[in-house]
Each structure stands twice: as C-alpha cells, then as structure tokens.
C-alpha positions as CSV (number, residue, x, y, z in Angstrom):
1,M,-7.8,142.6,-30.5
2,H,-9.9,140.0,-32.1
3,D,-13.9,141.3,-31.7
4,V,-15.8,139.3,-29.1
5,D,-19.5,139.2,-27.9
6,P,-19.8,141.9,-25.4
7,L,-21.6,139.3,-23.2
8,I,-18.2,137.1,-22.9
9,N,-16.0,140.3,-22.1
10,T,-18.8,141.1,-19.2
11,M,-18.3,137.4,-18.0
12,Y,-14.6,137.8,-17.6
13,Q,-14.6,141.1,-16.0
14,A,-16.9,139.4,-13.5
15,F,-15.2,136.5,-12.9
16,D,-12.0,138.7,-12.7
17,L,-12.9,140.7,-9.9
18,I,-14.8,137.8,-8.5
19,G,-11.3,135.8,-8.3
20,V,-9.5,138.8,-6.7
21,A,-12.0,138.8,-3.9
22,L,-11.6,135.4,-3.4
23,N,-8.0,135.0,-3.7
24,G,-7.9,137.7,-1.2
25,I,-9.8,135.8,1.3
26,I,-7.6,132.9,0.6
27,G,-4.6,135.3,1.1
28,G,-6.3,136.5,4.4
29,T,-6.9,132.7,5.7
30,I,-3.0,132.1,5.3
31,A,-1.9,135.4,7.0
32,R,-4.5,134.1,10.0
33,R,-2.6,130.5,10.0
34,R,0.9,132.6,10.2
35,E,-0.5,134.8,12.8
36,F,-0.1,138.2,11.1
37,D,-1.5,141.4,11.9
38,I,-3.7,143.1,9.7
39,V,-0.8,144.7,7.4
40,G,0.0,141.1,6.8
41,F,-3.3,140.1,5.8
42,I,-3.7,142.9,3.3
43,F,-0.2,142.4,1.6
44,L,-1.0,138.7,1.6
45,A,-4.4,139.6,0.0
46,L,-3.1,141.9,-2.7
47,F,-0.2,139.4,-3.3
48,S,-2.7,136.4,-4.1
49,G,-5.3,138.3,-5.9
50,L,-3.4,140.8,-7.9
51,A,0.5,139.8,-8.4
52,G,-0.3,137.5,-10.8
53,G,-1.9,139.7,-13.3
54,M,0.6,142.7,-12.4
55,I,3.6,140.8,-13.3
56,R,2.0,139.7,-17.1
57,D,1.2,143.1,-17.4
58,M,4.7,144.3,-16.9
59,L,6.2,141.9,-19.0
60,I,3.6,142.5,-21.8
61,D,4.6,146.3,-21.3
62,D,1.0,147.5,-22.4
63,G,0.3,150.6,-20.4
64,P,-0.4,150.5,-16.4
65,A,-1.0,147.4,-14.8
66,A,-4.9,146.8,-14.5
67,A,-4.5,145.9,-10.9
68,I,-3.7,149.6,-10.0
69,S,-5.5,151.5,-12.8
70,D,-8.9,150.0,-11.6
71,P,-9.9,150.8,-8.2
72,W,-12.2,147.8,-7.9
73,Y,-9.3,145.6,-7.8
74,L,-7.5,147.1,-4.8
75,G,-10.8,147.4,-3.0
76,L,-11.8,144.2,-3.7
77,A,-8.4,142.4,-2.4
78,C,-8.5,144.6,0.6
79,A,-12.1,143.7,1.1
80,G,-11.0,139.6,0.9
81,A,-8.7,140.5,3.5
82,L,-11.1,142.0,5.7
83,T,-13.4,139.0,5.4
84,A,-10.6,136.8,6.6
85,F,-9.7,139.0,9.4
86,L,-13.1,139.1,10.7
87,I,-14.2,135.6,10.0
88,E,-11.9,132.2,10.7
89,L,-12.7,130.5,7.7
90,K,-12.4,126.9,8.3
91,G,-13.8,123.1,7.8
92,K,-14.8,121.0,5.2
93,A,-17.4,123.2,3.4
94,W,-14.8,126.1,3.4
95,E,-12.4,124.0,1.6
96,I,-14.3,122.3,-1.0
97,F,-16.1,126.0,-1.8
98,R,-12.2,127.5,-2.0
99,E,-11.1,124.7,-4.0
100,H,-13.6,124.7,-6.7
101,G,-14.0,128.4,-6.6
102,D,-10.3,128.8,-7.1
103,A,-10.2,126.3,-10.0
104,I,-12.7,128.2,-12.0
105,I,-11.0,131.4,-11.4
106,L,-7.5,129.3,-12.7
107,G,-9.4,128.7,-16.0
108,M,-10.6,131.9,-16.5
109,W,-7.0,134.1,-15.5
110,S,-5.0,131.7,-17.3
111,T,-7.3,132.1,-20.5
112,T,-7.1,136.1,-19.9
113,G,-3.4,136.1,-19.8
114,C,-3.2,134.0,-22.8
115,V,-5.7,136.3,-24.5
116,K,-3.8,139.3,-23.4
117,A,-0.5,137.9,-24.9
118,L,-2.2,137.5,-28.1
119,A,-3.6,140.8,-28.3
120,A,-0.1,142.0,-27.9
121,G,1.1,139.8,-30.7
122,M,3.0,137.3,-28.8
123,P,4.0,134.0,-30.0
124,M,2.3,130.8,-28.9
125,I,4.8,129.5,-26.2
126,P,5.0,133.0,-24.7
127,C,1.0,133.4,-24.5
128,V,0.7,130.0,-22.7
129,F,3.3,130.9,-20.1
130,L,1.9,134.5,-19.6
131,G,-1.4,132.4,-19.3
132,V,0.1,130.2,-16.3
133,L,1.8,133.1,-14.7
134,T,-1.4,135.1,-14.7
135,A,-3.1,132.1,-12.8
136,V,-0.4,130.8,-10.6
137,G,1.7,133.8,-10.3
138,G,-0.2,135.8,-7.4
139,G,0.0,132.3,-5.1
140,M,3.7,131.9,-5.7
141,V,4.4,135.6,-4.5
142,R,1.9,134.8,-1.6
143,D,3.6,131.7,-0.5
144,V,7.4,133.2,-0.9
145,A,5.9,136.1,1.2
146,S,4.6,134.0,3.8
147,G,7.6,131.9,4.1
148,Q,6.1,128.9,2.4
149,I,7.5,126.7,-0.7
150,P,4.9,127.6,-3.5
151,S,2.5,125.0,-3.4
152,I,2.4,124.3,-7.3
153,F,6.0,122.9,-6.6
154,G,4.5,119.9,-5.8
155,G,2.5,117.9,-3.0
156,S,-0.8,119.6,-4.0
157,P,-3.5,118.5,-6.7
158,L,-2.6,119.5,-10.3
159,Y,-2.8,123.3,-10.7
160,A,-0.2,124.3,-13.0
161,V,-0.9,121.6,-15.3
162,P,-4.7,122.4,-16.0
163,S,-3.4,126.2,-16.5
164,I,-0.9,124.7,-19.1
165,V,-3.7,123.0,-20.8
166,T,-5.7,126.0,-20.7
167,G,-3.5,128.2,-22.7
168,I,-2.8,125.2,-25.1
169,V,-6.5,124.9,-25.8
170,M,-6.8,128.9,-26.1
171,V,-3.8,129.4,-28.9
172,T,-5.2,126.4,-30.8
173,F,-8.4,128.0,-31.2
174,A,-6.9,131.4,-31.9
175,S,-4.8,129.8,-34.5
176,Y,-8.1,128.7,-36.6
177,D,-9.5,132.2,-35.9
178,Q,-11.9,131.0,-33.5
179,F,-11.0,133.7,-30.5
180,A,-14.5,133.7,-28.7
181,M,-14.9,129.9,-29.0
182,G,-11.5,129.8,-27.3
183,M,-12.7,132.0,-24.6
184,V,-15.6,129.7,-23.9
185,V,-14.1,126.3,-24.2
186,S,-10.5,127.0,-22.5
187,P,-11.7,127.9,-18.6
188,I,-14.3,125.0,-19.1
189,V,-11.2,122.3,-20.1
190,G,-9.0,123.8,-17.3
191,S,-11.4,124.2,-14.8
192,G,-12.9,121.1,-15.2
193,M,-9.3,119.6,-14.9
194,A,-8.5,121.1,-11.7
195,I,-11.9,120.1,-10.0
196,I,-11.4,116.3,-11.3
197,S,-7.6,116.7,-10.2
198,Y,-8.7,117.7,-6.7
199,W,-11.4,114.9,-6.1
200,R,-9.1,112.1,-7.6
201,G,-6.3,113.1,-5.8
202,W,-4.0,113.7,-8.9
203,V,-0.7,114.7,-7.9
204,L,2.8,115.2,-10.4
205,P,5.4,112.5,-9.3
206,R,8.5,113.9,-7.4
207,A,12.0,112.9,-7.9
208,G,12.7,109.8,-6.1
209,V,15.7,107.5,-7.1
210,A,17.5,109.2,-10.1
211,P,17.4,106.4,-12.6
212,V,20.3,107.4,-14.2
213,N,22.5,107.6,-11.1
214,C,20.9,104.1,-10.3
215,T,21.8,102.4,-13.4
216,A,25.4,103.7,-13.4
217,A,25.6,102.5,-9.7
218,Q,24.4,99.2,-11.3
219,V,26.8,99.2,-13.9
220,V,29.8,99.7,-11.7
221,A,28.8,96.8,-9.0
222,I,28.4,94.3,-12.0
223,A,31.8,95.7,-13.2
224,K,33.4,95.1,-10.2
225,K,31.8,91.6,-9.4
226,A,33.0,90.8,-13.1
227,E,36.4,91.7,-12.2
228,L,36.3,89.8,-9.0
229,K,35.4,86.8,-10.8
230,G,38.2,87.2,-13.3
231,F,40.7,87.8,-10.7
232,R,39.3,84.4,-8.6
233,R,39.4,82.7,-12.2
234,G,43.5,83.8,-12.6
235,R,44.2,82.8,-8.9
236,R,43.1,79.2,-9.8
237,K,44.8,78.8,-13.2
238,R,48.0,79.6,-11.3
C-alpha cells in the first residue's frame, strides 16, 4: 500500500461512513415506497449502504469485509433505516440533497474500491471494475431485493459511467506513482460528472431499432424489388 497523507485517509473514512448513512436512508425511502415493515427498511438500508463494499472485499479476499468488522458501518446503516422509517423524506429539496450527496459518495466509493484493488496488486481493468462495483453494487442489490430493475440499467442520469471514469483517472495517476494526487482528483472528476449529468439530464441511449436488422431488412426489400422488376421485364420480352 502506498503511503498516503493521513488527512486524505481521514477524509475518506469520514465520507465512507457518511455514505453508508446516506445510502441507508435512501434504501429506507425505497422501503417506504414499497410499503415494507421495519425489517424491510433495515435490510434495504444494509444492502444499499454495505453490499457493494462487501462484494468487493469478498472478491479481493483480503480478510473480513470492512462492513462487518467495524460496528460503525452496521450501526450507521441501521440509523439510516430508522431515519427513513420515522420521517417521510420527499420533495424537491430532498431530491436535490439526495442526488448531490449520492454523487459525491459515488466518486469517493469508486476511488476507494479502485485503491483497495490496486493495493491488492490487481491489474488496471479489474481495479476499475472493483471501483464501479463498490459504488453501484449496493444499489443494484437493493433494487433487485425490492423487486425493481436496477436504476443503472437505463432511464436514469449517468451513474455507472462517472464511476468508470473515476476508476480510469485513479489507475492513470497510480501508474505514474501519483497515488495521493489520484485520490484527490479522481472523486472530484467522477462526482462532478455525476452532478452535471443530473442537471443536464444526460442518459445513455437505449436500444431502439437494431441498425443491423434494419439494414438487412432493407437489403431483402431491395432484392425483392429488383427480382420483381426483372420478372416483369422478362414477361414483356416474351
């Protein structure tokens, strides 16, 4: 593991815990919409706040997952669930706070996952993947558990793409041995991109008319027309 300024480590630890609490609340608000009981609130909060990091730690296989070795993680996720259970959070102000807070945590968690993979000696592409998994994995598990299609699969502002960009920036800095600088710049880039995509309404294109199939159908239609014309000309010559 590269030596990093203790201030940067402290900053990441703080944002990590804030992210767990915030995502616990977000999981709780989804449980409220689905009319779950308190058990449903707690489980969706745990999935939302902790699942991504736990899956990452299992794949890296570097000791117990941080989410279960530190009681603060479980406690803050449950506190988020309780907050959403007691208070109905809604309205534009909550939406703006949620989207901006989630975007900031997205950048931090993407970088954290990437850094842990780099510290484990993994190649660059798996490092980027584990960064993305850390950031979006919890939300995916939460959405599946609540009977929804994961929001990152389309129709929502860019989320996975900023996470990928964050990981690419981090591994690029790491390749030049600028580890600390990467940990500062990467989340700024990723979070900034996520916030801009929210306000601009940027989304990835969905699959519409398949261009290859469309082209094939057009070729068949042209061939049939040519065949029909040739048949008519042949009849006229007779």
